[in-house]
All heavy atoms as atom14 arrays in JSON, in Angstrom:
{
  "sequence": "MSQEKFADAIDSHQVYISEIENGKKIPSLTVLYKVARYFDLSLSEFTALVEAKMT",
  "atom14_mask": [
    [1, 1, 1, 1, 1, 1, 1, 1, 0, 0, 0, 0, 0, 0],
    [1, 1, 1, 1, 1, 1, 0, 0, 0, 0, 0, 0, 0, 0],
    [1, 1, 1, 1, 1, 1, 1, 1, 1, 0, 0, 0, 0, 0],
    [1, 1, 1, 1, 1, 1, 1, 1, 1, 0, 0, 0, 0, 0],
    [1, 1, 1, 1, 1, 1, 1, 1, 1, 0, 0, 0, 0, 0],
    [1, 1, 1, 1, 1, 1, 1, 1, 1, 1, 1, 0, 0, 0],
    [1, 1, 1, 1, 1, 0, 0, 0, 0, 0, 0, 0, 0, 0],
    [1, 1, 1, 1, 1, 1, 1, 1, 0, 0, 0, 0, 0, 0],
    [1, 1, 1, 1, 1, 0, 0, 0, 0, 0, 0, 0, 0, 0],
    [1, 1, 1, 1, 1, 1, 1, 1, 0, 0, 0, 0, 0, 0],
    [1, 1, 1, 1, 1, 1, 1, 1, 0, 0, 0, 0, 0, 0],
    [1, 1, 1, 1, 1, 1, 0, 0, 0, 0, 0, 0, 0, 0],
    [1, 1, 1, 1, 1, 1, 1, 1, 1, 1, 0, 0, 0, 0],
    [1, 1, 1, 1, 1, 1, 1, 1, 1, 0, 0, 0, 0, 0],
    [1, 1, 1, 1, 1, 1, 1, 0, 0, 0, 0, 0, 0, 0],
    [1, 1, 1, 1, 1, 1, 1, 1, 1, 1, 1, 1, 0, 0],
    [1, 1, 1, 1, 1, 1, 1, 1, 0, 0, 0, 0, 0, 0],
    [1, 1, 1, 1, 1, 1, 0, 0, 0, 0, 0, 0, 0, 0],
    [1, 1, 1, 1, 1, 1, 1, 1, 1, 0, 0, 0, 0, 0],
    [1, 1, 1, 1, 1, 1, 1, 1, 0, 0, 0, 0, 0, 0],
    [1, 1, 1, 1, 1, 1, 1, 1, 1, 0, 0, 0, 0, 0],
    [1, 1, 1, 1, 1, 1, 1, 1, 0, 0, 0, 0, 0, 0],
    [1, 1, 1, 1, 0, 0, 0, 0, 0, 0, 0, 0, 0, 0],
    [1, 1, 1, 1, 1, 1, 1, 1, 1, 0, 0, 0, 0, 0],
    [1, 1, 1, 1, 1, 1, 1, 1, 1, 0, 0, 0, 0, 0],
    [1, 1, 1, 1, 1, 1, 1, 1, 0, 0, 0, 0, 0, 0],
    [1, 1, 1, 1, 1, 1, 1, 0, 0, 0, 0, 0, 0, 0],
    [1, 1, 1, 1, 1, 1, 0, 0, 0, 0, 0, 0, 0, 0],
    [1, 1, 1, 1, 1, 1, 1, 1, 0, 0, 0, 0, 0, 0],
    [1, 1, 1, 1, 1, 1, 1, 0, 0, 0, 0, 0, 0, 0],
    [1, 1, 1, 1, 1, 1, 1, 0, 0, 0, 0, 0, 0, 0],
    [1, 1, 1, 1, 1, 1, 1, 1, 0, 0, 0, 0, 0, 0],
    [1, 1, 1, 1, 1, 1, 1, 1, 1, 1, 1, 1, 0, 0],
    [1, 1, 1, 1, 1, 1, 1, 1, 1, 0, 0, 0, 0, 0],
    [1, 1, 1, 1, 1, 1, 1, 0, 0, 0, 0, 0, 0, 0],
    [1, 1, 1, 1, 1, 0, 0, 0, 0, 0, 0, 0, 0, 0],
    [1, 1, 1, 1, 1, 1, 1, 1, 1, 1, 1, 0, 0, 0],
    [1, 1, 1, 1, 1, 1, 1, 1, 1, 1, 1, 1, 0, 0],
    [1, 1, 1, 1, 1, 1, 1, 1, 1, 1, 1, 0, 0, 0],
    [1, 1, 1, 1, 1, 1, 1, 1, 0, 0, 0, 0, 0, 0],
    [1, 1, 1, 1, 1, 1, 1, 1, 0, 0, 0, 0, 0, 0],
    [1, 1, 1, 1, 1, 1, 0, 0, 0, 0, 0, 0, 0, 0],
    [1, 1, 1, 1, 1, 1, 1, 1, 0, 0, 0, 0, 0, 0],
    [1, 1, 1, 1, 1, 1, 0, 0, 0, 0, 0, 0, 0, 0],
    [1, 1, 1, 1, 1, 1, 1, 1, 1, 0, 0, 0, 0, 0],
    [1, 1, 1, 1, 1, 1, 1, 1, 1, 1, 1, 0, 0, 0],
    [1, 1, 1, 1, 1, 1, 1, 0, 0, 0, 0, 0, 0, 0],
    [1, 1, 1, 1, 1, 0, 0, 0, 0, 0, 0, 0, 0, 0],
    [1, 1, 1, 1, 1, 1, 1, 1, 0, 0, 0, 0, 0, 0],
    [1, 1, 1, 1, 1, 1, 1, 0, 0, 0, 0, 0, 0, 0],
    [1, 1, 1, 1, 1, 1, 1, 1, 1, 0, 0, 0, 0, 0],
    [1, 1, 1, 1, 1, 0, 0, 0, 0, 0, 0, 0, 0, 0],
    [1, 1, 1, 1, 1, 1, 1, 1, 1, 0, 0, 0, 0, 0],
    [1, 1, 1, 1, 1, 1, 1, 1, 0, 0, 0, 0, 0, 0],
    [1, 1, 1, 1, 1, 1, 1, 0, 0, 0, 0, 0, 0, 0]
  ],
  "atom14_positions": [
    [[19.89, 3.15, -7.43], [20.14, 4.21, -8.4], [20.08, 5.55, -7.69], [19.2, 5.79, -6.83], [19.07, 4.15, -9.51], [19.16, 5.31, -10.49], [17.89, 5.23, -11.78], [18.54, 3.93, -12.74], [0.0, 0.0, 0.0], [0.0, 0.0, 0.0], [0.0, 0.0, 0.0], [0.0, 0.0, 0.0], [0.0, 0.0, 0.0], [0.0, 0.0, 0.0]],
    [[20.95, 6.43, -8.05], [20.95, 7.74, -7.43], [19.85, 8.62, -7.97], [19.29, 8.38, -9.04], [22.31, 8.45, -7.7], [22.39, 8.82, -9.05], [0.0, 0.0, 0.0], [0.0, 0.0, 0.0], [0.0, 0.0, 0.0], [0.0, 0.0, 0.0], [0.0, 0.0, 0.0], [0.0, 0.0, 0.0], [0.0, 0.0, 0.0], [0.0, 0.0, 0.0]],
    [[19.47, 9.59, -7.19], [18.44, 10.54, -7.63], [18.89, 11.24, -8.93], [18.07, 11.45, -9.87], [18.21, 11.59, -6.6], [17.44, 11.1, -5.38], [17.31, 12.19, -4.33], [17.96, 13.23, -4.35], [16.45, 11.96, -3.37], [0.0, 0.0, 0.0], [0.0, 0.0, 0.0], [0.0, 0.0, 0.0], [0.0, 0.0, 0.0], [0.0, 0.0, 0.0]],
    [[20.19, 11.53, -9.04], [20.71, 12.19, -10.2], [20.55, 11.36, -11.43], [20.1, 11.8, -12.49], [22.15, 12.58, -9.98], [22.74, 13.41, -11.11], [24.17, 13.86, -10.82], [24.75, 13.5, -9.81], [24.63, 14.64, -11.68], [0.0, 0.0, 0.0], [0.0, 0.0, 0.0], [0.0, 0.0, 0.0], [0.0, 0.0, 0.0], [0.0, 0.0, 0.0]],
    [[20.93, 10.07, -11.36], [20.79, 9.17, -12.49], [19.34, 8.94, -12.87], [19.0, 8.89, -14.03], [21.49, 7.83, -12.21], [22.98, 7.93, -12.24], [23.63, 6.64, -12.04], [25.13, 6.77, -12.05], [25.84, 5.46, -11.98], [0.0, 0.0, 0.0], [0.0, 0.0, 0.0], [0.0, 0.0, 0.0], [0.0, 0.0, 0.0], [0.0, 0.0, 0.0]],
    [[18.49, 8.8, -11.84], [17.05, 8.62, -12.12], [16.47, 9.85, -12.78], [15.77, 9.76, -13.78], [16.29, 8.29, -10.88], [14.84, 7.99, -11.09], [14.5, 6.84, -11.79], [13.89, 8.82, -10.63], [13.12, 6.54, -12.05], [12.55, 8.56, -10.88], [12.18, 7.41, -11.56], [0.0, 0.0, 0.0], [0.0, 0.0, 0.0], [0.0, 0.0, 0.0]],
    [[16.83, 11.01, -12.26], [16.35, 12.27, -12.87], [16.78, 12.4, -14.3], [16.0, 12.77, -15.16], [16.82, 13.46, -12.04], [0.0, 0.0, 0.0], [0.0, 0.0, 0.0], [0.0, 0.0, 0.0], [0.0, 0.0, 0.0], [0.0, 0.0, 0.0], [0.0, 0.0, 0.0], [0.0, 0.0, 0.0], [0.0, 0.0, 0.0], [0.0, 0.0, 0.0]],
    [[18.04, 12.06, -14.56], [18.52, 12.1, -15.97], [17.72, 11.12, -16.84], [17.37, 11.44, -17.96], [20.01, 11.73, -16.0], [20.92, 12.83, -15.53], [20.44, 14.03, -15.39], [22.11, 12.57, -15.25], [0.0, 0.0, 0.0], [0.0, 0.0, 0.0], [0.0, 0.0, 0.0], [0.0, 0.0, 0.0], [0.0, 0.0, 0.0], [0.0, 0.0, 0.0]],
    [[17.44, 9.94, -16.31], [16.72, 8.93, -17.05], [15.3, 9.39, -17.44], [14.8, 8.97, -18.5], [16.66, 7.63, -16.29], [0.0, 0.0, 0.0], [0.0, 0.0, 0.0], [0.0, 0.0, 0.0], [0.0, 0.0, 0.0], [0.0, 0.0, 0.0], [0.0, 0.0, 0.0], [0.0, 0.0, 0.0], [0.0, 0.0, 0.0], [0.0, 0.0, 0.0]],
    [[14.71, 10.21, -16.61], [13.34, 10.64, -16.91], [13.29, 12.11, -17.37], [12.23, 12.73, -17.37], [12.38, 10.39, -15.77], [12.74, 11.24, -14.54], [12.27, 8.91, -15.42], [11.62, 11.26, -13.48], [0.0, 0.0, 0.0], [0.0, 0.0, 0.0], [0.0, 0.0, 0.0], [0.0, 0.0, 0.0], [0.0, 0.0, 0.0], [0.0, 0.0, 0.0]],
    [[14.45, 12.64, -17.69], [14.59, 14.03, -18.18], [13.99, 15.01, -17.19], [13.15, 15.85, -17.49], [13.89, 14.15, -19.54], [14.24, 15.44, -20.22], [15.35, 15.92, -20.04], [13.37, 15.99, -21.01], [0.0, 0.0, 0.0], [0.0, 0.0, 0.0], [0.0, 0.0, 0.0], [0.0, 0.0, 0.0], [0.0, 0.0, 0.0], [0.0, 0.0, 0.0]],
    [[14.47, 14.88, -15.94], [14.07, 15.8, -14.85], [15.31, 16.28, -14.15], [16.43, 16.2, -14.72], [13.16, 15.03, -13.94], [12.55, 15.9, -12.98], [0.0, 0.0, 0.0], [0.0, 0.0, 0.0], [0.0, 0.0, 0.0], [0.0, 0.0, 0.0], [0.0, 0.0, 0.0], [0.0, 0.0, 0.0], [0.0, 0.0, 0.0], [0.0, 0.0, 0.0]],
    [[15.15, 16.83, -12.95], [16.27, 17.37, -12.23], [16.35, 16.72, -10.84], [15.28, 16.43, -10.22], [16.11, 18.9, -12.07], [17.35, 19.56, -11.61], [17.68, 19.65, -10.28], [18.34, 20.15, -12.29], [18.82, 20.29, -10.19], [19.25, 20.56, -11.39], [0.0, 0.0, 0.0], [0.0, 0.0, 0.0], [0.0, 0.0, 0.0], [0.0, 0.0, 0.0]],
    [[17.52, 16.44, -10.37], [17.74, 15.77, -9.1], [17.07, 16.52, -7.95], [16.48, 15.9, -7.09], [19.23, 15.59, -8.86], [19.56, 14.88, -7.55], [19.74, 15.8, -6.35], [20.17, 16.95, -6.51], [19.35, 15.37, -5.2], [0.0, 0.0, 0.0], [0.0, 0.0, 0.0], [0.0, 0.0, 0.0], [0.0, 0.0, 0.0], [0.0, 0.0, 0.0]],
    [[17.12, 17.82, -7.94], [16.53, 18.54, -6.86], [14.99, 18.36, -6.84], [14.39, 18.14, -5.79], [16.86, 20.09, -6.99], [16.04, 20.9, -5.98], [18.33, 20.31, -6.8], [0.0, 0.0, 0.0], [0.0, 0.0, 0.0], [0.0, 0.0, 0.0], [0.0, 0.0, 0.0], [0.0, 0.0, 0.0], [0.0, 0.0, 0.0], [0.0, 0.0, 0.0]],
    [[14.37, 18.31, -8.01], [12.92, 18.11, -8.12], [12.59, 16.73, -7.59], [11.61, 16.55, -6.8], [12.46, 18.28, -9.55], [10.98, 18.14, -9.79], [10.11, 19.0, -9.16], [10.51, 17.18, -10.59], [8.7, 18.92, -9.38], [9.12, 17.05, -10.87], [8.26, 17.9, -10.24], [6.9, 17.78, -10.46], [0.0, 0.0, 0.0], [0.0, 0.0, 0.0]],
    [[13.38, 15.7, -7.94], [13.17, 14.35, -7.46], [13.27, 14.29, -5.97], [12.45, 13.64, -5.27], [14.09, 13.32, -8.15], [13.93, 13.33, -9.68], [13.94, 11.97, -7.55], [12.54, 12.93, -10.16], [0.0, 0.0, 0.0], [0.0, 0.0, 0.0], [0.0, 0.0, 0.0], [0.0, 0.0, 0.0], [0.0, 0.0, 0.0], [0.0, 0.0, 0.0]],
    [[14.26, 14.93, -5.42], [14.48, 15.03, -3.98], [13.28, 15.65, -3.3], [12.8, 15.17, -2.23], [15.76, 15.75, -3.66], [15.92, 15.94, -2.27], [0.0, 0.0, 0.0], [0.0, 0.0, 0.0], [0.0, 0.0, 0.0], [0.0, 0.0, 0.0], [0.0, 0.0, 0.0], [0.0, 0.0, 0.0], [0.0, 0.0, 0.0], [0.0, 0.0, 0.0]],
    [[12.81, 16.74, -3.84], [11.65, 17.42, -3.26], [10.42, 16.57, -3.28], [9.62, 16.59, -2.34], [11.41, 18.77, -3.94], [12.49, 19.76, -3.68], [12.33, 21.07, -4.46], [11.74, 21.05, -5.59], [12.82, 22.09, -3.98], [0.0, 0.0, 0.0], [0.0, 0.0, 0.0], [0.0, 0.0, 0.0], [0.0, 0.0, 0.0], [0.0, 0.0, 0.0]],
    [[10.24, 15.8, -4.33], [9.11, 14.83, -4.38], [9.24, 13.81, -3.29], [8.29, 13.5, -2.57], [9.02, 14.2, -5.78], [8.6, 15.2, -6.84], [7.98, 13.0, -5.75], [8.71, 14.7, -8.27], [0.0, 0.0, 0.0], [0.0, 0.0, 0.0], [0.0, 0.0, 0.0], [0.0, 0.0, 0.0], [0.0, 0.0, 0.0], [0.0, 0.0, 0.0]],
    [[10.47, 13.23, -3.2], [10.66, 12.18, -2.17], [10.44, 12.69, -0.75], [10.02, 11.97, 0.1], [12.09, 11.63, -2.3], [12.28, 10.72, -3.47], [13.68, 10.06, -3.48], [14.49, 10.35, -2.6], [13.88, 9.28, -4.39], [0.0, 0.0, 0.0], [0.0, 0.0, 0.0], [0.0, 0.0, 0.0], [0.0, 0.0, 0.0], [0.0, 0.0, 0.0]],
    [[10.78, 13.97, -0.54], [10.65, 14.54, 0.79], [9.31, 15.18, 1.05], [9.13, 15.82, 2.09], [11.78, 15.54, 1.02], [13.13, 14.86, 1.12], [13.27, 13.9, 1.84], [14.12, 15.39, 0.41], [0.0, 0.0, 0.0], [0.0, 0.0, 0.0], [0.0, 0.0, 0.0], [0.0, 0.0, 0.0], [0.0, 0.0, 0.0], [0.0, 0.0, 0.0]],
    [[8.36, 15.05, 0.1], [7.02, 15.56, 0.31], [6.92, 17.06, 0.14], [5.92, 17.64, 0.58], [0.0, 0.0, 0.0], [0.0, 0.0, 0.0], [0.0, 0.0, 0.0], [0.0, 0.0, 0.0], [0.0, 0.0, 0.0], [0.0, 0.0, 0.0], [0.0, 0.0, 0.0], [0.0, 0.0, 0.0], [0.0, 0.0, 0.0], [0.0, 0.0, 0.0]],
    [[7.9, 17.7, -0.44], [7.91, 19.15, -0.63], [7.24, 19.55, -1.94], [6.82, 20.68, -2.1], [9.28, 19.73, -0.57], [9.93, 19.55, 0.81], [11.35, 20.1, 0.85], [11.95, 19.89, 2.2], [13.36, 20.35, 2.22], [0.0, 0.0, 0.0], [0.0, 0.0, 0.0], [0.0, 0.0, 0.0], [0.0, 0.0, 0.0], [0.0, 0.0, 0.0]],
    [[7.19, 18.64, -2.87], [6.55, 18.9, -4.17], [5.67, 17.74, -4.54], [5.91, 16.6, -4.08], [7.6, 19.01, -5.29], [8.59, 20.12, -5.2], [7.98, 21.41, -5.73], [9.04, 22.5, -5.72], [8.56, 23.73, -6.14], [0.0, 0.0, 0.0], [0.0, 0.0, 0.0], [0.0, 0.0, 0.0], [0.0, 0.0, 0.0], [0.0, 0.0, 0.0]],
    [[4.66, 18.02, -5.28], [3.76, 16.97, -5.85], [4.14, 16.79, -7.3], [4.19, 17.81, -8.02], [2.27, 17.37, -5.69], [1.92, 17.5, -4.19], [1.42, 16.35, -6.41], [0.57, 18.02, -3.95], [0.0, 0.0, 0.0], [0.0, 0.0, 0.0], [0.0, 0.0, 0.0], [0.0, 0.0, 0.0], [0.0, 0.0, 0.0], [0.0, 0.0, 0.0]],
    [[4.46, 15.59, -7.73], [4.89, 15.43, -9.14], [3.77, 15.73, -10.11], [2.61, 15.47, -9.86], [5.27, 13.94, -9.2], [4.54, 13.3, -8.09], [4.4, 14.32, -7.02], [0.0, 0.0, 0.0], [0.0, 0.0, 0.0], [0.0, 0.0, 0.0], [0.0, 0.0, 0.0], [0.0, 0.0, 0.0], [0.0, 0.0, 0.0], [0.0, 0.0, 0.0]],
    [[4.2, 16.29, -11.19], [3.2, 16.61, -12.3], [2.82, 15.29, -12.94], [3.44, 14.26, -12.81], [3.87, 17.52, -13.32], [4.84, 16.85, -14.01], [0.0, 0.0, 0.0], [0.0, 0.0, 0.0], [0.0, 0.0, 0.0], [0.0, 0.0, 0.0], [0.0, 0.0, 0.0], [0.0, 0.0, 0.0], [0.0, 0.0, 0.0], [0.0, 0.0, 0.0]],
    [[1.71, 15.35, -13.69], [1.27, 14.22, -14.44], [2.3, 13.78, -15.45], [2.53, 12.61, -15.68], [-0.09, 14.51, -15.14], [-0.8, 13.34, -15.79], [-1.04, 12.23, -14.83], [-2.1, 13.83, -16.37], [0.0, 0.0, 0.0], [0.0, 0.0, 0.0], [0.0, 0.0, 0.0], [0.0, 0.0, 0.0], [0.0, 0.0, 0.0], [0.0, 0.0, 0.0]],
    [[2.97, 14.73, -16.03], [4.05, 14.45, -16.97], [5.16, 13.63, -16.37], [5.66, 12.67, -16.89], [4.62, 15.74, -17.6], [3.54, 16.41, -18.25], [5.7, 15.45, -18.59], [0.0, 0.0, 0.0], [0.0, 0.0, 0.0], [0.0, 0.0, 0.0], [0.0, 0.0, 0.0], [0.0, 0.0, 0.0], [0.0, 0.0, 0.0], [0.0, 0.0, 0.0]],
    [[5.56, 14.03, -15.17], [6.64, 13.33, -14.44], [6.14, 11.9, -14.05], [6.9, 10.92, -14.22], [7.11, 14.11, -13.2], [8.03, 13.24, -12.33], [7.86, 15.35, -13.67], [0.0, 0.0, 0.0], [0.0, 0.0, 0.0], [0.0, 0.0, 0.0], [0.0, 0.0, 0.0], [0.0, 0.0, 0.0], [0.0, 0.0, 0.0], [0.0, 0.0, 0.0]],
    [[4.95, 11.82, -13.58], [4.41, 10.47, -13.25], [4.4, 9.58, -14.49], [4.72, 8.39, -14.39], [3.01, 10.59, -12.71], [2.92, 11.24, -11.32], [1.44, 11.39, -10.9], [3.65, 10.42, -10.26], [0.0, 0.0, 0.0], [0.0, 0.0, 0.0], [0.0, 0.0, 0.0], [0.0, 0.0, 0.0], [0.0, 0.0, 0.0], [0.0, 0.0, 0.0]],
    [[4.02, 10.09, -15.64], [4.04, 9.39, -16.88], [5.44, 8.9, -17.21], [5.67, 7.72, -17.58], [3.45, 10.2, -18.04], [3.57, 9.51, -19.35], [2.63, 8.56, -19.69], [4.56, 9.84, -20.26], [2.71, 7.91, -20.92], [4.67, 9.16, -21.5], [3.72, 8.22, -21.83], [3.8, 7.57, -23.0], [0.0, 0.0, 0.0], [0.0, 0.0, 0.0]],
    [[6.43, 9.79, -17.08], [7.83, 9.41, -17.35], [8.31, 8.37, -16.42], [9.05, 7.46, -16.82], [8.7, 10.67, -17.31], [8.48, 11.65, -18.45], [9.34, 12.84, -18.3], [9.14, 13.87, -19.41], [10.02, 15.02, -19.27], [0.0, 0.0, 0.0], [0.0, 0.0, 0.0], [0.0, 0.0, 0.0], [0.0, 0.0, 0.0], [0.0, 0.0, 0.0]],
    [[7.93, 8.45, -15.16], [8.35, 7.42, -14.16], [7.74, 6.07, -14.6], [8.42, 5.04, -14.58], [7.93, 7.82, -12.76], [8.13, 6.65, -11.78], [8.72, 9.04, -12.3], [0.0, 0.0, 0.0], [0.0, 0.0, 0.0], [0.0, 0.0, 0.0], [0.0, 0.0, 0.0], [0.0, 0.0, 0.0], [0.0, 0.0, 0.0], [0.0, 0.0, 0.0]],
    [[6.45, 6.08, -14.88], [5.79, 4.83, -15.32], [6.47, 4.23, -16.56], [6.76, 3.04, -16.58], [4.3, 5.1, -15.61], [0.0, 0.0, 0.0], [0.0, 0.0, 0.0], [0.0, 0.0, 0.0], [0.0, 0.0, 0.0], [0.0, 0.0, 0.0], [0.0, 0.0, 0.0], [0.0, 0.0, 0.0], [0.0, 0.0, 0.0], [0.0, 0.0, 0.0]],
    [[6.75, 5.07, -17.48], [7.41, 4.59, -18.75], [8.83, 4.05, -18.44], [9.25, 3.07, -19.06], [7.48, 5.69, -19.8], [6.12, 6.16, -20.35], [5.22, 5.0, -20.81], [5.86, 4.18, -21.8], [5.62, 2.87, -21.93], [4.76, 2.25, -21.18], [6.23, 2.18, -22.85], [0.0, 0.0, 0.0], [0.0, 0.0, 0.0], [0.0, 0.0, 0.0]],
    [[9.5, 4.66, -17.49], [10.83, 4.19, -17.12], [10.78, 2.76, -16.62], [11.63, 1.95, -16.95], [11.43, 5.09, -16.03], [12.74, 4.61, -15.55], [13.9, 4.9, -16.29], [12.86, 3.81, -14.39], [15.16, 4.42, -15.83], [14.09, 3.35, -13.97], [15.22, 3.67, -14.68], [16.48, 3.17, -14.29], [0.0, 0.0, 0.0], [0.0, 0.0, 0.0]],
    [[9.72, 2.44, -15.89], [9.52, 1.08, -15.4], [8.7, 0.21, -16.34], [8.28, -0.87, -15.95], [8.86, 1.12, -13.98], [9.76, 1.64, -12.97], [9.57, 2.95, -12.43], [10.86, 0.97, -12.49], [10.39, 3.47, -11.43], [11.71, 1.45, -11.52], [11.46, 2.72, -10.98], [0.0, 0.0, 0.0], [0.0, 0.0, 0.0], [0.0, 0.0, 0.0]],
    [[8.53, 0.68, -17.56], [7.83, -0.06, -18.63], [6.39, -0.38, -18.19], [5.92, -1.52, -18.39], [8.6, -1.31, -19.0], [8.18, -1.89, -20.34], [7.71, -1.07, -21.22], [8.25, -3.1, -20.52], [0.0, 0.0, 0.0], [0.0, 0.0, 0.0], [0.0, 0.0, 0.0], [0.0, 0.0, 0.0], [0.0, 0.0, 0.0], [0.0, 0.0, 0.0]],
    [[5.73, 0.62, -17.61], [4.36, 0.5, -17.2], [3.51, 1.61, -17.82], [4.05, 2.63, -18.15], [4.24, 0.64, -15.66], [4.95, -0.37, -14.82], [4.98, 0.11, -13.37], [4.31, -1.75, -14.89], [0.0, 0.0, 0.0], [0.0, 0.0, 0.0], [0.0, 0.0, 0.0], [0.0, 0.0, 0.0], [0.0, 0.0, 0.0], [0.0, 0.0, 0.0]],
    [[2.24, 1.26, -17.95], [1.35, 2.36, -18.37], [1.08, 3.2, -17.1], [1.31, 2.76, -15.99], [0.03, 1.77, -18.92], [-0.72, 1.21, -17.87], [0.0, 0.0, 0.0], [0.0, 0.0, 0.0], [0.0, 0.0, 0.0], [0.0, 0.0, 0.0], [0.0, 0.0, 0.0], [0.0, 0.0, 0.0], [0.0, 0.0, 0.0], [0.0, 0.0, 0.0]],
    [[0.59, 4.39, -17.35], [0.29, 5.27, -16.19], [-0.8, 4.62, -15.3], [-0.69, 4.65, -14.08], [-0.19, 6.64, -16.66], [-0.3, 7.71, -15.62], [0.94, 7.86, -14.76], [-0.67, 9.03, -16.23], [0.0, 0.0, 0.0], [0.0, 0.0, 0.0], [0.0, 0.0, 0.0], [0.0, 0.0, 0.0], [0.0, 0.0, 0.0], [0.0, 0.0, 0.0]],
    [[-1.77, 3.95, -15.91], [-2.77, 3.29, -15.05], [-2.24, 2.14, -14.28], [-2.6, 1.89, -13.1], [-3.99, 2.9, -15.94], [-3.59, 1.96, -16.89], [0.0, 0.0, 0.0], [0.0, 0.0, 0.0], [0.0, 0.0, 0.0], [0.0, 0.0, 0.0], [0.0, 0.0, 0.0], [0.0, 0.0, 0.0], [0.0, 0.0, 0.0], [0.0, 0.0, 0.0]],
    [[-1.31, 1.37, -14.87], [-0.67, 0.29, -14.13], [0.16, 0.83, -12.96], [0.15, 0.31, -11.88], [0.25, -0.53, -15.03], [-0.46, -1.36, -16.07], [0.45, -1.93, -17.12], [1.45, -1.25, -17.52], [0.23, -3.12, -17.55], [0.0, 0.0, 0.0], [0.0, 0.0, 0.0], [0.0, 0.0, 0.0], [0.0, 0.0, 0.0], [0.0, 0.0, 0.0]],
    [[0.89, 1.91, -13.25], [1.69, 2.51, -12.2], [0.88, 3.01, -11.08], [1.16, 2.75, -9.88], [2.53, 3.68, -12.83], [3.42, 4.41, -11.86], [4.52, 3.83, -11.32], [3.1, 5.68, -11.46], [5.34, 4.5, -10.43], [3.89, 6.4, -10.57], [5.01, 5.77, -10.06], [0.0, 0.0, 0.0], [0.0, 0.0, 0.0], [0.0, 0.0, 0.0]],
    [[-0.22, 3.75, -11.38], [-1.06, 4.27, -10.31], [-1.72, 3.17, -9.52], [-1.95, 3.31, -8.33], [-2.07, 5.33, -10.82], [-2.86, 4.73, -11.87], [-1.39, 6.55, -11.35], [0.0, 0.0, 0.0], [0.0, 0.0, 0.0], [0.0, 0.0, 0.0], [0.0, 0.0, 0.0], [0.0, 0.0, 0.0], [0.0, 0.0, 0.0], [0.0, 0.0, 0.0]],
    [[-2.13, 2.06, -10.2], [-2.7, 0.94, -9.51], [-1.7, 0.31, -8.51], [-2.1, -0.06, -7.4], [-3.17, -0.12, -10.52], [0.0, 0.0, 0.0], [0.0, 0.0, 0.0], [0.0, 0.0, 0.0], [0.0, 0.0, 0.0], [0.0, 0.0, 0.0], [0.0, 0.0, 0.0], [0.0, 0.0, 0.0], [0.0, 0.0, 0.0], [0.0, 0.0, 0.0]],
    [[-0.49, 0.24, -8.88], [0.55, -0.28, -7.94], [0.74, 0.63, -6.79], [0.86, 0.17, -5.63], [1.88, -0.44, -8.71], [1.98, -1.6, -9.7], [3.29, -1.53, -10.49], [1.86, -2.94, -8.95], [0.0, 0.0, 0.0], [0.0, 0.0, 0.0], [0.0, 0.0, 0.0], [0.0, 0.0, 0.0], [0.0, 0.0, 0.0], [0.0, 0.0, 0.0]],
    [[0.74, 1.94, -7.03], [0.89, 2.9, -5.95], [-0.31, 2.78, -5.0], [-0.16, 2.77, -3.77], [1.07, 4.32, -6.47], [0.96, 5.35, -5.34], [2.35, 4.46, -7.24], [0.0, 0.0, 0.0], [0.0, 0.0, 0.0], [0.0, 0.0, 0.0], [0.0, 0.0, 0.0], [0.0, 0.0, 0.0], [0.0, 0.0, 0.0], [0.0, 0.0, 0.0]],
    [[-1.5, 2.7, -5.6], [-2.73, 2.62, -4.77], [-2.71, 1.35, -3.94], [-3.09, 1.39, -2.72], [-3.95, 2.66, -5.69], [-5.26, 2.64, -4.92], [-6.46, 2.76, -5.84], [-6.4, 2.38, -7.02], [-7.47, 3.2, -5.34], [0.0, 0.0, 0.0], [0.0, 0.0, 0.0], [0.0, 0.0, 0.0], [0.0, 0.0, 0.0], [0.0, 0.0, 0.0]],
    [[-2.27, 0.24, -4.5], [-2.26, -1.05, -3.79], [-1.29, -0.96, -2.58], [-1.55, -1.53, -1.53], [-1.8, -2.15, -4.69], [0.0, 0.0, 0.0], [0.0, 0.0, 0.0], [0.0, 0.0, 0.0], [0.0, 0.0, 0.0], [0.0, 0.0, 0.0], [0.0, 0.0, 0.0], [0.0, 0.0, 0.0], [0.0, 0.0, 0.0], [0.0, 0.0, 0.0]],
    [[-0.16, -0.21, -2.72], [0.77, -0.05, -1.63], [0.24, 0.82, -0.53], [0.66, 0.71, 0.63], [2.09, 0.56, -2.16], [2.85, -0.31, -3.07], [3.77, -1.21, -2.27], [4.67, -1.97, -3.22], [5.43, -2.96, -2.55], [0.0, 0.0, 0.0], [0.0, 0.0, 0.0], [0.0, 0.0, 0.0], [0.0, 0.0, 0.0], [0.0, 0.0, 0.0]],
    [[-0.71, 1.69, -0.85], [-1.23, 2.66, 0.14], [-2.4, 2.08, 0.93], [-2.82, 2.7, 1.9], [-1.66, 3.94, -0.56], [-0.43, 4.64, -1.19], [-0.89, 6.2, -1.95], [-0.95, 7.23, -0.51], [0.0, 0.0, 0.0], [0.0, 0.0, 0.0], [0.0, 0.0, 0.0], [0.0, 0.0, 0.0], [0.0, 0.0, 0.0], [0.0, 0.0, 0.0]],
    [[-2.92, 0.94, 0.51], [-4.08, 0.41, 1.21], [-3.69, -0.72, 2.15], [-2.66, -1.24, 2.15], [-5.15, -0.07, 0.23], [-4.59, -1.07, -0.63], [-5.76, 1.04, -0.5], [0.0, 0.0, 0.0], [0.0, 0.0, 0.0], [0.0, 0.0, 0.0], [0.0, 0.0, 0.0], [0.0, 0.0, 0.0], [0.0, 0.0, 0.0], [0.0, 0.0, 0.0]]
  ]
}
């Protein structure tokens, strides 16, 4: 999926998504929530998956 389509799906902007991916921005809690909901996860499930990947 393109950044543009993903950004549209979570009601964000492609440039913001790109900046997050490139480490130039830190996503807001609202954006993290929208990402989690996009993948049909709760925010706690989403963060647990991210945490597991980082360890």
